[in-house]
C-alpha positions as CSV (number, residue, x, y, z in Angstrom):
1,M,220.0,-326.7,-63.9
2,S,223.3,-327.9,-62.5
3,S,224.3,-331.2,-60.9
4,T,224.4,-329.2,-57.6
5,N,220.7,-328.3,-58.0
6,E,219.9,-332.0,-58.8
7,A,221.6,-333.1,-55.6
8,A,219.7,-330.6,-53.6
9,L,216.4,-331.8,-55.2
10,V,217.2,-335.5,-54.6
11,E,217.9,-334.8,-50.9
12,R,214.7,-332.8,-50.6
13,Q,212.7,-335.6,-52.3
14,N,214.1,-338.3,-50.0
15,R,213.3,-336.2,-47.0
16,L,209.7,-335.8,-48.2
17,W,209.4,-339.5,-48.9
18,N,210.7,-340.5,-45.5
19,R,208.2,-338.1,-43.9
20,M,205.4,-339.8,-45.8
21,T,206.5,-343.3,-44.9
22,E,206.7,-342.3,-41.2
23,I,203.2,-340.9,-41.2
24,M,201.8,-344.1,-42.8
25,A,203.9,-346.3,-40.5
26,A,202.7,-344.6,-37.4
27,A,199.0,-345.3,-38.3
28,R,199.8,-348.8,-39.4
29,D,201.7,-349.7,-36.3
30,E,198.8,-348.6,-34.1
31,G,196.3,-350.5,-36.3
32,R,194.3,-347.4,-37.3
33,D,193.6,-345.2,-40.3
34,M,195.4,-341.9,-40.6
35,S,193.9,-339.0,-38.7
36,A,192.7,-335.9,-40.4
37,E,195.9,-334.1,-39.4
38,E,198.1,-336.9,-40.7
39,R,196.2,-337.1,-43.9
40,A,196.6,-333.4,-44.5
41,N,200.3,-333.6,-43.8
42,W,200.5,-336.6,-46.1
43,D,198.7,-334.8,-48.9
44,A,200.9,-331.7,-48.5
45,A,204.1,-333.8,-48.6
46,E,202.8,-335.7,-51.7
47,T,202.0,-332.5,-53.6
48,E,205.5,-331.2,-52.9
49,L,207.0,-334.6,-53.7
50,N,205.3,-334.6,-57.1
51,Q,206.8,-331.2,-57.9
52,V,210.3,-332.1,-56.8
53,S,210.2,-335.4,-58.7
54,G,209.1,-333.7,-61.8
55,D,212.0,-331.2,-61.6
56,I,214.5,-334.1,-61.1
57,E,213.1,-336.0,-64.1
58,R,213.3,-332.9,-66.3
59,I,217.0,-332.3,-65.3
60,Q,217.8,-336.0,-66.1
61,R,215.9,-335.9,-69.4
62,M,217.6,-332.7,-70.6
63,A,221.0,-334.2,-69.6
64,R,220.3,-337.2,-71.8
65,L,219.2,-334.9,-74.7
66,A,222.3,-332.8,-74.3
67,Q,224.5,-335.9,-74.5
68,V,222.7,-337.0,-77.7
69,D,223.0,-333.6,-79.2
70,R,226.8,-333.5,-78.5
71,S,227.2,-336.9,-80.1
72,Q,225.4,-335.8,-83.2
73,H,227.7,-332.8,-83.7
74,V,231.1,-334.6,-83.4
75,V,233.4,-333.7,-86.3
76,A,236.5,-335.8,-87.2
77,T,239.7,-333.8,-87.1
78,G,242.2,-336.4,-88.0
79,D,244.2,-334.2,-90.4
80,G,244.6,-330.5,-91.3
81,G,242.3,-330.8,-94.3
82,Q,239.4,-332.0,-92.2
83,E,240.1,-329.2,-89.7
84,E,240.0,-326.6,-92.5
85,D,236.7,-328.1,-93.8
86,R,235.2,-327.8,-90.4
87,D,236.3,-324.2,-90.0
88,A,234.8,-323.4,-93.4
89,R,231.5,-325.0,-92.5
90,T,231.4,-323.2,-89.2
91,S,232.0,-319.8,-90.9
92,E,229.3,-320.5,-93.5
93,D,226.9,-321.7,-90.8
94,E,227.5,-318.5,-88.9
95,S,226.9,-316.4,-92.0
96,Y,223.7,-318.2,-92.7
97,A,222.4,-317.9,-89.1
98,E,223.2,-314.1,-89.3
99,A,221.2,-313.8,-92.6
100,F,218.4,-315.8,-91.2
101,G,218.2,-313.5,-88.1
102,V,217.9,-310.4,-90.3
103,Y,215.2,-312.2,-92.3
104,L,213.3,-312.9,-89.1
105,R,213.3,-309.4,-87.8
106,E,213.3,-307.2,-90.9
107,G,212.2,-309.4,-93.9
108,M,213.8,-310.0,-97.3
109,G,214.2,-306.4,-98.1
110,A,216.8,-305.8,-95.4
111,L,219.1,-308.6,-96.7
112,E,222.4,-307.9,-98.4
113,P,222.7,-309.6,-101.8
114,A,225.2,-312.2,-100.4
115,Q,222.8,-313.0,-97.5
116,R,219.9,-313.4,-99.9
117,R,222.0,-315.8,-102.0
118,L,222.8,-317.9,-98.8
119,L,219.1,-318.2,-98.0
120,E,218.2,-319.1,-101.6
121,Q,221.0,-321.8,-101.5
122,G,219.4,-323.3,-98.5
123,R,216.0,-323.3,-100.2
124,R,217.5,-325.1,-103.2
125,E,219.0,-327.7,-100.9
126,A,215.6,-328.2,-99.3
127,R,214.1,-328.8,-102.7
128,A,216.8,-331.2,-103.7
129,L,216.4,-333.2,-100.5
130,G,212.7,-333.3,-100.9
131,V,212.1,-331.9,-97.4
132,G,209.1,-329.8,-98.4
133,T,207.7,-327.2,-100.8
134,D,209.1,-323.7,-100.9
135,S,206.4,-322.1,-103.0
136,A,205.3,-319.9,-100.1
137,G,208.8,-318.6,-99.3
138,G,210.1,-321.1,-96.7
139,Y,213.7,-321.1,-95.8
140,L,215.8,-323.8,-94.1
141,V,216.3,-323.1,-90.4
142,P,219.9,-322.8,-89.3
143,D,221.4,-325.7,-87.3
144,D,221.4,-323.9,-84.0
145,F,217.8,-322.8,-84.4
146,R,216.8,-326.3,-85.4
147,A,218.6,-327.8,-82.4
148,T,216.6,-325.5,-80.1
149,L,213.3,-326.5,-81.8
150,T,214.2,-330.2,-81.6
151,E,215.3,-330.0,-78.0
152,T,212.0,-328.4,-77.1
153,L,210.1,-331.0,-79.0
154,L,212.0,-333.8,-77.3
155,A,211.6,-332.4,-73.8
156,F,207.9,-332.1,-74.2
157,G,207.1,-335.7,-75.0
158,G,208.9,-337.9,-72.5
159,L,208.6,-341.1,-74.6
160,M,210.6,-339.4,-77.5
161,S,213.8,-339.8,-75.4
162,D,213.1,-343.6,-74.9
163,I,212.3,-344.8,-78.4
164,Q,214.7,-345.3,-81.3
165,V,214.9,-342.2,-83.6
166,I,216.6,-342.3,-86.9
167,T,217.3,-339.2,-89.1
168,T,217.2,-339.2,-92.9
169,T,218.0,-336.5,-95.4
170,T,215.0,-337.2,-97.6
171,G,211.4,-337.9,-97.0
172,N,211.1,-340.9,-99.3
173,A,209.4,-344.0,-97.9
174,L,211.8,-345.9,-95.7
175,S,211.4,-349.7,-95.6
176,W,213.3,-352.4,-93.7
177,P,212.8,-356.2,-93.2
178,T,211.7,-357.7,-89.9
179,N,211.7,-361.3,-88.7
180,N,210.3,-363.2,-85.7
181,D,211.9,-366.7,-85.7
182,T,211.4,-367.5,-82.0
183,A,208.8,-370.2,-82.7
184,N,211.2,-372.2,-84.8
185,V,213.7,-374.5,-83.0
186,G,216.3,-376.9,-84.1
187,A,216.0,-380.7,-83.8
188,I,218.0,-383.9,-83.3
189,L,218.8,-385.4,-86.7
190,A,218.6,-389.2,-86.8
191,E,221.2,-391.1,-88.7
192,N,220.6,-391.3,-92.5
193,T,217.7,-388.9,-92.3
194,Q,217.1,-386.0,-94.6
195,V,217.2,-382.6,-93.0
196,S,213.8,-380.9,-93.0
197,E,213.2,-377.4,-94.2
198,Q,212.1,-374.4,-92.1
199,D,212.1,-371.2,-94.1
200,V,212.6,-367.9,-92.4
201,V,209.6,-365.6,-92.9
202,F,210.3,-361.9,-93.3
203,D,207.9,-359.1,-92.9
204,E,208.4,-355.4,-93.7
205,N,208.0,-352.1,-91.9
206,E,207.8,-348.8,-93.6
207,L,208.0,-345.2,-92.4
208,G,206.9,-342.2,-94.4
209,A,207.2,-338.5,-93.4
210,Y,204.1,-336.6,-92.2
211,T,204.5,-332.8,-92.3
212,Y,203.8,-331.2,-88.9
213,T,203.1,-327.5,-88.7
214,S,203.2,-325.2,-85.7
215,R,200.4,-323.1,-87.3
216,M,200.9,-319.4,-87.4
217,V,202.6,-317.5,-84.6
218,R,202.0,-313.7,-84.8
219,V,204.6,-311.3,-83.4
220,A,204.0,-307.6,-83.0
221,L,206.2,-305.4,-85.2
222,Q,207.3,-303.4,-82.1
223,L,208.7,-306.6,-80.6
224,M,210.4,-307.5,-83.8
225,Q,212.2,-304.1,-83.8
226,D,213.2,-304.4,-80.1
227,N,216.6,-306.1,-79.9
228,A,216.0,-306.7,-76.2
229,F,213.3,-309.2,-77.2
230,G,215.0,-312.5,-77.8
231,L,213.2,-313.5,-81.0
232,E,215.8,-316.0,-82.0
233,S,215.2,-318.0,-78.8
234,W,211.6,-317.3,-78.2
235,L,210.3,-318.2,-81.6
236,P,211.9,-321.7,-81.9
237,R,210.7,-322.5,-78.4
238,K,207.2,-321.6,-79.3
239,L,207.2,-323.4,-82.6
240,G,208.8,-326.5,-80.9
241,E,206.2,-326.6,-78.2
242,R,203.4,-326.7,-80.7
243,I,204.9,-329.3,-83.0
244,G,206.1,-331.3,-79.9
245,R,202.6,-331.6,-78.5
246,A,201.2,-333.0,-81.8
247,I,204.1,-335.5,-82.2
248,A,204.0,-336.6,-78.6
249,A,200.3,-337.4,-78.8
250,H,200.8,-339.5,-82.0
251,I,203.8,-341.4,-80.5
252,A,201.5,-342.4,-77.6
253,T,198.1,-343.0,-79.2
254,G,198.3,-342.2,-83.0
255,T,195.7,-344.0,-85.0
256,G,197.9,-345.0,-88.0
257,T,195.3,-343.4,-90.3
258,N,196.8,-340.2,-91.9
259,Q,199.1,-340.0,-88.8
260,P,201.7,-342.3,-87.2
261,L,200.6,-345.5,-85.4
262,G,201.1,-345.0,-81.7
263,L,203.0,-347.0,-79.2
264,V,199.8,-347.9,-77.3
265,T,197.5,-348.2,-80.3
266,G,199.8,-350.7,-82.0
267,G,200.8,-352.5,-78.9
268,T,199.5,-355.8,-77.4
269,V,197.6,-355.8,-74.1
270,G,199.7,-357.8,-71.6
271,A,197.6,-357.4,-68.5
272,T,194.0,-356.3,-67.7
273,G,192.6,-354.8,-64.5
274,A,189.5,-355.9,-62.8
275,V,186.1,-354.6,-63.7
276,G,185.2,-351.8,-61.3
277,A,183.3,-348.6,-60.8
278,S,186.6,-346.6,-60.9
279,A,190.0,-347.3,-62.5
280,A,192.6,-348.9,-60.3
281,I,196.1,-350.3,-60.6
282,T,197.2,-353.1,-58.2
283,Y,200.4,-354.8,-57.3
284,D,199.3,-357.9,-59.1
285,N,198.6,-355.9,-62.3
286,L,202.2,-354.6,-62.4
287,I,203.6,-358.1,-61.9
288,D,201.4,-359.5,-64.6
289,L,202.4,-356.7,-67.0
290,E,206.1,-357.2,-66.3
291,H,205.9,-360.9,-66.9
292,S,203.9,-360.5,-70.1
293,V,207.1,-359.3,-71.7
294,N,209.7,-361.9,-72.5
295,S,212.7,-361.9,-70.1
296,A,214.9,-361.3,-73.1
297,Y,213.6,-357.7,-73.3
298,R,213.3,-357.0,-69.5
299,T,217.0,-356.2,-69.0
300,R,216.4,-352.8,-70.8
301,A,212.7,-352.5,-69.9
302,K,211.0,-349.4,-68.3
303,Y,207.6,-348.1,-67.7
304,G,205.8,-345.4,-69.5
305,L,202.8,-343.7,-67.9
306,S,201.0,-340.4,-67.3
307,D,201.5,-338.3,-64.1
308,S,198.0,-339.3,-62.9
309,A,198.9,-343.0,-63.3
310,L,202.1,-342.5,-61.5
311,K,200.1,-341.0,-58.6
312,L,198.2,-344.3,-58.3
313,V,201.4,-346.4,-58.6
314,R,203.1,-344.4,-55.8
315,K,200.5,-345.7,-53.3
316,L,201.1,-349.4,-54.2
317,K,202.9,-351.8,-51.9
318,D,204.1,-355.3,-52.5
319,G,203.2,-358.4,-50.4
320,D,205.7,-357.3,-47.7
321,D,204.2,-353.8,-47.4
322,R,207.1,-352.3,-49.3
323,P,206.4,-349.4,-51.7
324,M,206.5,-350.3,-55.4
325,W,207.8,-346.8,-56.2
326,V,211.2,-345.9,-54.9
327,P,212.5,-342.3,-55.0
328,V,215.8,-341.3,-56.5
329,P,218.5,-342.6,-54.1
330,A,221.3,-340.3,-55.4
331,P,221.9,-337.8,-58.2
332,G,222.2,-339.6,-61.6
333,F,220.0,-342.5,-60.5
334,P,216.3,-342.7,-61.7
335,A,213.3,-343.3,-59.4
336,T,212.0,-346.8,-60.0
337,I,208.7,-348.8,-60.1
338,N,209.4,-352.3,-58.7
339,G,213.1,-351.8,-59.7
340,F,212.4,-350.5,-63.2
341,A,212.9,-346.9,-64.4
342,Y,210.0,-345.1,-65.8
343,T,209.1,-342.1,-68.1
344,V,206.2,-339.7,-67.4
345,D,204.4,-338.6,-70.6
346,D,201.0,-337.0,-70.3
347,A,200.2,-337.9,-73.9
348,L,199.5,-341.4,-72.5
349,A,196.0,-342.0,-71.2
350,A,195.0,-341.2,-67.6
351,P,193.6,-344.1,-65.6
352,A,190.0,-344.7,-66.5
353,P,187.7,-347.7,-67.0
354,G,188.8,-349.4,-70.2
355,A,191.8,-347.0,-70.7
356,K,195.3,-348.2,-71.7
357,S,197.3,-346.2,-69.2
358,L,200.7,-348.1,-68.9
359,V,203.3,-349.4,-71.2
360,F,206.2,-351.6,-70.1
361,G,209.1,-353.1,-72.0
362,D,212.2,-352.3,-74.1
363,L,210.7,-349.2,-75.7
364,Q,213.7,-348.6,-77.9
365,A,213.4,-352.0,-79.5
366,G,209.7,-351.8,-79.6
367,Y,209.1,-348.4,-81.3
368,I,210.9,-346.4,-83.9
369,G,210.6,-342.8,-85.1
370,R,212.0,-341.2,-88.2
371,Q,212.6,-337.5,-88.6
372,V,213.7,-335.7,-91.8
373,L,216.5,-333.1,-91.7
374,G,215.6,-329.6,-92.7
375,V,213.2,-327.7,-90.5
376,Q,211.6,-324.9,-92.5
377,L,210.2,-321.6,-91.4
378,M,207.9,-319.3,-93.4
379,Q,207.4,-315.6,-92.8
380,L,204.2,-313.7,-93.7
381,R,204.9,-310.0,-93.5
382,E,202.0,-308.6,-95.6
383,R,199.1,-310.7,-94.4
384,Y,198.8,-309.0,-91.0
385,A,200.5,-305.7,-91.9
386,D,197.4,-303.7,-91.0
387,Y,197.7,-305.2,-87.5
388,L,201.4,-304.3,-87.3
389,Q,202.2,-308.0,-86.9
390,V,204.3,-310.5,-88.7
391,A,203.3,-314.2,-88.8
392,F,205.6,-317.2,-88.7
393,L,205.0,-320.9,-89.4
394,G,207.3,-323.8,-88.6
395,F,207.4,-327.2,-90.4
396,S,208.9,-330.5,-89.4
397,R,208.6,-333.9,-90.9
398,W,208.1,-337.0,-88.8
399,D,206.7,-340.6,-88.8
400,S,206.8,-343.4,-86.2
401,A,205.5,-346.9,-85.7
402,P,205.8,-350.0,-83.6
403,D,208.9,-352.0,-84.7
404,D,209.3,-355.1,-82.5
405,T,205.9,-355.5,-80.9
406,A,207.2,-358.4,-78.7
407,A,209.4,-356.0,-76.9
408,Y,206.7,-354.3,-74.9
409,R,203.1,-354.7,-73.6
410,V,200.3,-352.5,-72.5
411,F,198.1,-352.5,-69.4
412,Q,194.4,-351.9,-69.9
413,H,192.0,-351.1,-67.0
414,G,188.9,-353.2,-66.7
415,A,185.6,-352.0,-68.0
416,A,183.2,-350.0,-65.7
417,E,180.7,-351.9,-63.7
């Protein structure tokens, strides 16, 4: 969607929000509850508001992803040699993509010898980089195809766009040192006194590379032969959605056993709700959660929550009866919760007794993901030939884990009564 569409959505959202506040203010000023008609109008406006807000958030998220994608594809052109190298790479990439398209639709038998050599070269590169086994006939996905798959994956899990993501060319274990020296302070040194020692203690984090699969997607042979069917765009979107759902769930709540350790699972509870028959979020809960994160991290802090948790937060007011949630004031600005931006990701838990439904803090400092270059795709033409279908499988390698756990905190609802 264009910026014009975003501006129209922002204007519509603000009109809906003003209508809701007017309905509530009318009842409050008269010292009564909302009437049945007012409540019906409120509910209808809120339903529409949720839809419009979701559209705005998607536009803004995709704009951020597009900016990241452009930054990753910048090529230096300081001299003629670099320009020629770029042109050569572009020509080779286009040839590979063309060969891969023929492979998708018609299989290996339809490839020209030069095209087959290109795909085999990509397979050898995959083996050299350690990005996965090719024993079943997998081929490296072209860059444009991979960008589509990655974009779909990113767009599905909202938290993916907020954490730190690094890309490596191999899947070997990646280790780096960590240190928390905040408990150690300097001291005044008395005259003729020996300086005492205070060693810096280092820890270590490590990321591996789990292999995620889309599982098989079967496509009818008739569609494969129909050039009007956009196989090259439909297939990566479908594979990306499947892989994206799995990764998004593990970023949020992965157990750390045979899968990544999630943001919530590996985080520290900073505030706890009251014991009650049903889950609730109060103004005081949010304030406690915000101040459980050191102020050094709050300058880049934001909330992460599910859509059902956001619905509860939208109804909260501060001590002066002002809403905690503030809609988008203008295109390019995010909606906020108590002045902090937020990300909606339904992989996070919905409000429930004992559930951990909110995260708050500097998520980029607090959590790190690692993806391995080289998405692979496998084609199975014979397995479902009697159904006149061709099966495809996509693979992507990923791992993630908490990095600086002091950078964020988690809100947990109180237990049930």
